C-alpha positions in Angstrom: -30.7 41.9 2.0 -32.9 43.1 4.8 -35.2 46.0 4.0 -36.4 48.4 6.7 -38.9 51.2 6.2 -37.8 54.7 7.5 -40.9 54.7 9.8 -40.0 51.3 11.3 -36.4 52.5 11.9 -37.7 55.7 13.5 -40.0 53.7 15.9 -37.1 51.4 17.0 -36.1 52.3 20.6 -32.8 54.2 20.9 -31.2 51.2 22.7 -31.6 49.1 19.5 -30.4 51.5 16.8 -27.6 54.0 16.3 -24.9 55.2 14.0 -21.6 53.4 13.9 -19.1 55.8 15.3 -16.5 53.5 17.0 -13.1 53.1 15.3 -12.1 49.4 15.3 -8.4 49.5 14.8 -8.3 46.0 16.5 -9.9 44.5 13.4 -7.7 43.3 10.6 -7.7 45.6 7.5 -9.8 48.2 9.4 -8.3 51.0 7.3 -9.7 49.4 4.1 -13.0 48.4 5.7 -13.8 51.5 7.8 -15.7 53.4 5.1 -18.2 50.5 5.0 -19.1 51.1 8.6 -18.3 54.5 9.9 -21.3 56.8 9.9 -23.7 54.1 8.8 -27.0 53.5 10.6 -27.3 50.3 12.6 -30.2 48.4 14.1 -30.5 45.4 16.3 -33.7 43.8 15.0 -36.4 42.5 17.4 -35.9 38.9 16.2 -33.1 36.4 16.5 -31.4 34.3 13.8 -30.3 30.9 14.9 -30.9 31.8 18.6 -28.5 34.7 18.4 -28.7 38.4 17.9 -27.2 40.3 14.9 -26.3 43.9 14.3 -27.5 45.0 10.9 -25.4 47.8 9.3 -26.8 50.1 6.5 -25.2 49.1 3.2 -23.9 45.8 4.6 -27.0 43.6 4.3 -29.5 46.2 5.4 -31.2 49.0 3.4 -33.4 51.7 5.0 -36.1 52.7 2.5 -38.5 55.6 2.5 -42.0 54.5 3.3 -43.0 54.9 -0.4 -40.0 52.8 -1.5 -40.8 50.2 1.2 -44.4 49.8 -0.1 -43.1 49.3 -3.7 -40.4 46.9 -2.5 -42.9 45.0 -0.3 -45.2 44.5 -3.3 -42.3 43.4 -5.4 -41.1 40.9 -2.8 -44.4 39.7 -1.4 -47.0 40.6 -4.1 -47.1 37.0 -5.3 -48.9 36.1 -2.0 -51.9 38.1 -3.1 -52.4 35.5 -5.9 -53.0 32.8 -3.3 -56.2 34.4 -2.0 
């Protein structure tokens, strides 16, 4: 799961974020899958995985958190690093 703060999402240039609004009837089982995508926020992160780009979709491997939630989650995920100082 990739966590993104609301402020980081807001700062992302428009060309790299959006809301999924394209129907994909060319994909198998789109009728069953469409609610997982339609209306969800998307972001193309400023990093690549395995020398390729990826589109992150809200609720499908990405969660956008309020800044307060992000700070708590960050401490939860990375707080152990403070113990190494």
